[in-house]
C-alpha positions, 0 to 999 in steps of 0.5 A: 500500500502506498503511504498516505499523502500526509506522510509523503516528503518530496524533494523539490527545492534544497530548502525542503529539508532542514540542516539536521536532515542534511547532516543525516543525509551526508552521513548516509551518503558517506556510509553508502559510498564506503559500501559501494567502494568495498563492493558490499551488497546493500539493497534496502530498496528491493521491490521498489520502483523509480519512475524517471521522467525527462523533459530535459535530456541528461547524462549524469542525472540519468546514469546516477539515478538509474545505476543508484536505484539498481544498486539499491535493489530496485528497478527503474522505468524511464520516460520521456515526453516523446514516449509518454502522454506527458508530451501530449494532451494529458494534464500533469495532474492526471499523469501524476495520479496514474504514475504514482499508483504504479511506482514508489518514487518519481524523479522529474527533470523538466523546465518550469518549477511549477510543473514539478510542483503540480505533479507532486501535489497530485502524487501518492509517492515522493517526487525528486527534482532532477533539475528545473529552470529554477533549481537543481537541489541534487547537484548542490547536495553532491557539491556540498558532500564533496566539499565535506569529503575534502575539507571537513573533519570526520567524527563519530556522528559523521562530517562536522557541518560546523565546518561549513559555517562562515565559509565562502562559496564564489559563484561566477557566471549565470544567475541560474538554477545552480546559483538559486540553489546555492543561495538556499543552501547558504541560508540553511547551512550558514555559509556565504555565497559571493555572486558575480554575474554579468549585468542582466543575468543576476540572481533574483532572491525572490525566485531563489526563495530566500528570506535572509539576504545576508547569506550572499553578497553581489560583486560586479567584478568576478575577481572580487567575488573569488577573493578569499573564497573556500570554493569557486564554482561555475556553470555553462553560460547557456543552460539547456532551453536558452540556446537561442541566446547563445551568441548574446551570452557569449559576449556578455559572459566573456569576462566571467571565465574562471581562470588561474588568476581567479583561483589565485585570489581565492584561499590557497586550499580553495576547491573548484567545482563545475556541475558539468558538462563543461566548455573549456575556454568559455566558463572555465579555463582548461588549466583550472578544471584539469588542475590540482584544485579541481574536484569535478570528477569526485563531484560528478561521482557523488551524485550517485551516492547522495541520491542513493542516500536521498532515495533511501531517506524518502522511501525507508526513512531514517536508518538506525 
């Protein structure tokens, strides 16, 4: 029997969970990753089914969720708008009512955040945001876990989240879904985001949905945003769905390429992250993304581990 609607917890934005729930998820991700590395079989989601719905194509999102669900003992149904009624005339609400009666969990990667919210409002099972135009919570979950792996002390209860307090994350580039989600994470976990975007591409705190505007600072100069940062991160200049703006964006973002000079003004042990795919020579120089401070490959792998922890949490609840 599916859980009652009042028991359902969705993950549509980063702010859907509390700081102590993130502490739990990071510890579960650490344990699950360790089991994965040790080839220990762990299948708490046996006989559970994940439906993955893609309006936006993806490499990392599909592989990480699909592999993760299989590794946890479950199965996967893959849907796109081209091979389902989602791309035709059926209302989102009706699709949600039907699909959620047949599976245990739904991951959606789509355009407008309102679409996933409408689906979740009529779903009998948890819904996860695999990406929308406004938010990308699973990616920031992986990014923060990666930072903790590299920079946090490990105690009896897991990574010390106090190590995030007063840290500075420099966001260089588009005020997009990643930037919005970084702001939410900063508000919840107590660090600060230095945001530098070209004029006309700023982060909108209303869209980001933050109440504490002290969690971020805006800089016209990306070098100033990177000064003293613990983590420097960026994204492509033209996100999926904005391809028609590519030529204009290439001109607007020309001075927002994360390069060695920007990393040099950050802290000496600063990390570099990128959610990928990356365009060397555009939003990041090759010597940065392929350099010693880059942790992009750990970051990409960690999508698998944090999402396994998230799916376990939404379906099984707390372990221990």
